[in-house]
VOKEFI-198396 format. One record per atom (N, C-alpha, C, CB): atom name; x, y negated, z negated; residue number from 1. Coordinates in steps of 0.001 Angstrom, whole numbers, plus 500000, padded with zeros to 6 digits. Each point is the difference from the previous one (the first is absolute). Glycine has a CB too. Example, Ala and Ser with C-alpha at 12.3 -4.5 7.8 and 13.67 -1.06 7.14 Angstrom:
2
- at,px,py,pz,i
- N,513190,505690,492200,1
- CA,499110,498810,500000,1
- C,500900,498800,500000,1
- CB,498108,501173,498754,1
- N,501542,497777,501966,2
- CA,500820,498810,499940,2
- C,499230,498910,499270,2
- CB,501184,500628,502145,2
END
This chain:
89
- at,px,py,pz,i
- N,063915,917394,272757,1
- CA,500066,499224,498768,1
- C,501348,500228,499333,1
- CB,497495,500149,499710,1
- N,503144,498792,499871,2
- CA,501301,500081,499342,2
- C,499863,500575,498599,2
- CB,500794,498045,501342,2
- N,500213,502690,498259,3
- CA,499999,500583,498661,3
- C,500456,498948,498987,3
- CB,500462,502307,500954,3
- N,498975,497773,497845,4
- CA,500437,499118,498921,4
- C,501321,500516,499439,4
- CB,497598,499391,499441,4
- N,503090,499774,499804,5
- CA,501249,500426,499367,5
- C,499778,501222,499121,5
- CB,500819,497638,500050,5
- N,498079,502374,499211,6
- CA,499713,501139,499112,6
- C,499784,501279,500815,6
- CB,498967,498428,498310,6
- N,500382,501481,502828,7
- CA,499797,501175,500850,7
- C,501329,500520,500541,7
- CB,497725,499144,500621,7
- N,503154,499947,499761,8
- CA,501319,500397,500498,8
- C,500795,500662,498886,8
- CB,499975,498118,501674,8
- N,499985,501305,497132,9
- CA,500713,500580,498858,9
- C,499459,501391,499691,9
- CB,500417,497699,499066,9
- N,498273,502471,500977,10
- CA,499408,501313,499726,10
- C,500443,501028,501044,10
- CB,498018,498873,498930,10
- N,502074,500720,502320,11
- CA,500443,500902,501058,11
- C,501460,500404,499780,11
- CB,498366,498933,501603,11
- N,502482,500088,498136,12
- CA,501415,500302,499757,12
- C,500145,500856,498743,12
- CB,500682,497838,501119,12
- N,498533,501873,497850,13
- CA,500061,500772,498754,13
- C,499656,501467,500250,13
- CB,499389,497939,498701,13
- N,499621,502315,502133,14
- CA,499625,501381,500321,14
- C,501151,500710,500714,14
- CB,497573,499318,500162,14
- N,503077,499979,500765,15
- CA,501141,500585,500704,15
- C,501159,500258,499039,15
- CB,499296,498821,502105,15
- N,500972,500222,497015,16
- CA,501096,500141,499045,16
- C,499738,501147,499027,16
- CB,500467,497545,500202,16
- N,498299,502583,499350,17
- CA,499654,501084,499081,17
- C,500241,501351,500660,17
- CB,498292,498530,498888,17
- N,501276,501600,502347,18
- CA,500242,501245,500726,18
- C,501484,500283,500160,18
- CB,497856,499667,501203,18
- N,502891,499302,499110,19
- CA,501443,500145,500175,19
- C,500684,500407,498696,19
- CB,499917,498288,501825,19
- N,499731,501054,497080,20
- CA,500678,500252,498726,20
- C,499592,501320,499351,20
- CB,500129,497550,499696,20
- N,498753,503024,500731,21
- CA,499536,501260,499419,21
- C,501088,501068,500048,21
- CB,497664,499426,500683,21
- N,503063,500660,500419,22
- CA,501043,501022,500099,22
- C,501134,499774,498999,22
- CB,499429,500255,502410,22
- N,500834,498494,497262,23
- CA,501023,499718,498994,23
- C,499534,500416,498603,23
- CB,500826,498091,501410,23
- N,497890,501732,498317,24
- CA,499466,500479,498721,24
- C,500050,501519,499960,24
- CB,498499,497981,499822,24
- N,501172,502654,501294,25
- CA,500016,501466,500048,25
- C,501409,500560,499811,25
- CB,498015,499928,501517,25
- N,503001,499325,498883,26
- CA,501380,500452,499836,26
- C,500555,499661,498616,26
- CB,500325,499718,502459,26
- N,498875,499594,496738,27
- CA,500381,499548,498654,27
- C,501060,498909,500003,27
- CB,499440,502256,499195,27
- N,500838,497135,501950,28
- CA,500924,498868,500027,28
- C,499325,498744,499462,28
- CB,501191,501014,501966,28
- N,497546,498795,498355,29
- CA,499226,498917,499399,29
- C,499266,500571,498810,29
- CB,499741,498785,502212,29
- N,500329,500506,496666,30
- CA,499367,500489,498774,30
- C,498676,499306,499719,30
- CB,502255,500505,499103,30
- N,497721,498166,501023,31
- CA,498804,499208,499707,31
- C,499947,498839,500981,31
- CB,500054,500647,497537,31
- N,498757,498874,502714,32
- CA,499859,498810,500832,32
- C,498620,499402,499820,32
- CB,501631,500929,501658,32
- N,498272,497794,498625,33
- CA,498702,499347,499901,33
- C,500084,498523,500316,33
- CB,499339,501670,498307,33
- N,499493,497710,501733,34
- CA,499894,498568,500303,34
- C,500308,499158,498787,34
- CB,498304,500503,501733,34
- N,502256,498334,498534,35
- CA,500134,498995,498946,35
- C,498643,499340,499813,35
- CB,502463,499599,500537,35
- N,497320,499848,498281,36
- CA,498765,499273,499688,36
- C,500400,498605,499577,36
- CB,498758,502114,499300,36
- N,500795,496853,501413,37
- CA,499150,500055,501186,37
- C,500747,500642,501168,37
- CB,498772,497948,499215,37
- N,500493,502358,501830,38
- CA,500546,500762,501128,38
- C,500973,499135,500814,38
- CB,497881,501384,500093,38
- N,503339,498567,499413,39
- CA,501050,499219,500665,39
- C,501154,500910,500423,39
- CB,499364,497965,498644,39
- N,500410,503313,501380,40
- CA,501041,500956,500361,40
- C,499808,501287,499239,40
- CB,501581,498139,500490,40
- N,499468,502632,499425,41
- CA,499910,501278,499309,41
- C,501316,500371,499358,41
- CB,498252,500719,501597,41
- N,501715,500366,497666,42
- CA,501183,500504,499315,42
- C,500085,501501,500261,42
- CB,499865,498188,498199,42
- N,501341,502260,502120,43
- CA,500274,501425,500148,43
- C,501100,500372,499015,43
- CB,499310,499984,502456,43
- N,500545,501150,496910,44
- CA,501061,500551,499164,44
- C,500435,501292,500676,44
- CB,499087,498953,497824,44
- N,502187,501108,502478,45
- CA,500500,501147,500755,45
- C,501208,500621,499330,45
- CB,499143,498968,502087,45
- N,501211,502202,498421,46
- CA,501220,500652,499568,46
- C,500665,500614,501238,46
- CB,499044,500473,497663,46
- N,501357,498667,503254,47
- CA,500711,500448,501190,47
- C,501448,500289,499642,47
- CB,498467,498657,501486,47
- N,502182,502153,499321,48
- CA,501381,500393,499682,48
- C,500977,498841,500088,48
- CB,499474,502261,500839,48
- N,500188,496719,499958,49
- CA,500867,498826,500105,49
- C,499180,498826,500528,49
- CB,502046,501460,500401,49
- N,498490,497350,499448,50
- CA,499293,498797,500446,50
- C,499775,500023,501508,50
- CB,501010,498719,498097,50
- N,499926,501787,502649,51
- CA,499861,500070,501460,51
- C,498782,500844,500395,51
- CB,502501,499743,500240,51
- N,497269,501363,499067,52
- CA,498847,500855,500286,52
- C,498697,499256,499700,52
- CB,501377,502051,499476,52
- N,498595,497211,499418,53
- CA,498819,499215,499657,53
- C,499768,498912,501037,53
- CB,500378,500470,497564,53
- N,500675,498825,502830,54
- CA,499862,498942,501006,54
- C,499469,500548,501322,54
- CB,501877,498761,498906,54
- N,498547,502432,501483,55
- CA,499506,500609,501236,55
- C,498492,500223,499922,55
- CB,502232,501113,500352,55
- N,497289,499349,498497,56
- CA,498561,500212,499801,56
- C,499260,498667,500043,56
- CB,500472,502052,498612,56
- N,500034,496965,500652,57
- CA,499334,498701,499952,57
- C,500000,499316,501357,57
- CB,500668,499789,497616,57
- N,500435,500279,503105,58
- CA,500092,499326,501293,58
- C,499039,500586,501034,58
- CB,502379,499494,499486,58
- N,497221,501760,500330,59
- CA,499056,500637,500924,59
- C,498546,499846,499555,59
- CB,501785,501626,500586,59
- N,497990,497798,498239,60
- CA,498636,499801,499476,60
- C,499236,499027,500905,60
- CB,500805,500434,497623,60
- N,497957,499883,502731,61
- CA,499213,499103,500854,61
- C,499869,498573,499457,61
- CB,498762,502003,500736,61
- N,501187,497823,497965,62
- CA,499933,498642,499447,62
- C,501261,499212,500356,62
- CB,498555,500835,498109,62
- N,502597,499798,501754,63
- CA,501259,499336,500313,63
- C,500100,499769,501503,63
- CB,501100,501064,497995,63
- N,498606,499964,502777,64
- CA,500119,499882,501453,64
- C,499065,498947,500584,64
- CB,500657,502388,500062,64
- N,498201,497384,499298,65
- CA,499055,499001,500500,65
- C,500484,498577,499731,65
- CB,498147,501633,499633,65
- N,502808,498241,499452,66
- CA,500461,498674,499610,66
- C,499106,499357,498951,66
- CB,500976,499753,502257,66
- N,498028,500976,497273,67
- CA,499057,499457,499018,67
- C,500639,499837,498623,67
- CB,498138,501066,501272,67
- N,502861,499773,498437,68
- CA,500644,499961,498690,68
- C,501501,500206,500149,68
- CB,497899,500861,498914,68
- N,502811,498833,500030,69
- CA,501412,500329,499891,69
- C,500157,500754,498684,69
- CB,500766,497953,501375,69
- N,500428,502503,498348,70
- CA,500190,500732,498748,70
- C,501313,499620,499351,70
- CB,498639,501889,500891,70
- N,501433,498389,497824,71
- CA,501252,499913,499271,71
- C,500111,501272,499171,71
- CB,499959,497434,499928,71
- N,501253,502962,499809,72
- CA,500243,501227,499236,72
- C,500655,499618,498685,72
- CB,500238,501390,502116,72
- N,499209,499133,496808,73
- CA,500584,499840,498678,73
- C,500301,501393,499477,73
- CB,498745,497818,499552,73
- N,502519,502488,500302,74
- CA,500399,501314,499503,74
- C,500022,499974,498476,74
- CB,501366,500439,502089,74
- N,498132,500623,497304,75
- CA,500062,500100,498543,75
- C,500152,501449,499591,75
- CB,498595,497939,499759,75
- N,501899,502256,499032,76
- CA,500137,501331,499426,76
- C,499070,500083,498804,76
- CB,502411,500221,500788,76
- N,496526,500567,499332,77
- CA,499079,500110,498865,77
- C,500655,500785,498861,77
- CB,498021,499897,501574,77
- N,501798,499602,497225,78
- CA,500586,500670,498839,78
- C,498953,500366,498951,78
- CB,502109,498750,500423,78
- N,496686,500710,499735,79
- CA,498926,500323,499060,79
- C,498713,500189,500780,79
- CB,501123,498700,498140,79
- N,498008,502163,501320,80
- CA,498700,500233,500626,80
- C,499029,500540,498953,80
- CB,501098,500449,502247,80
- N,497632,499336,498006,81
- CA,498971,500629,499171,81
- C,500142,501515,500145,81
- CB,498412,498005,500265,81
- N,501148,502720,498742,82
- CA,500152,501443,499986,82
- C,499477,500669,501281,82
- CB,499810,499898,497520,82
- N,499082,499609,502997,83
- CA,499414,500602,501190,83
- C,500885,499855,501239,83
- CB,497769,499528,499029,83
- N,503168,499522,500948,84
- CA,500866,499744,501148,84
- C,501474,500297,499724,84
- CB,498379,498272,500707,84
- N,501922,502235,498123,85
- CA,501395,500249,499624,85
- C,500707,500935,500969,85
- CB,499356,499645,497636,85
- N,499932,501273,502957,86
- CA,500618,500936,500946,86
- C,500554,499279,501229,86
- CB,498430,501779,499205,86
- N,501132,497009,501067,87
- CA,500495,499246,501144,87
- C,501372,499390,499754,87
- CB,497654,499526,500601,87
- N,502783,500463,498156,88
- CA,501301,499412,499665,88
- C,501165,500901,500396,88
- CB,498905,498806,498117,88
- N,500847,502439,502117,89
- CA,501106,500923,500325,89
- C,500297,500015,501471,89
- CB,499383,501394,498067,89
END
């Protein structure tokens, strides 16, 4: 029986989650999650350079499967709620 698109997405998502776990453990990835509605996701990272981030993204199972593409928006945070202020340094 052929898998539905949702089943394929769930399988790739499980692989991607496992893959990205090591980036969270290294503190290079800070936050991530699905967009609502589920049309993609967002990652907030603090890699040492764009090339390092691209290497991580290019090896992500979602990217490698061709199911998604990515764009990078660089920003410098200057304000945060008190609970997250330590992330500004």
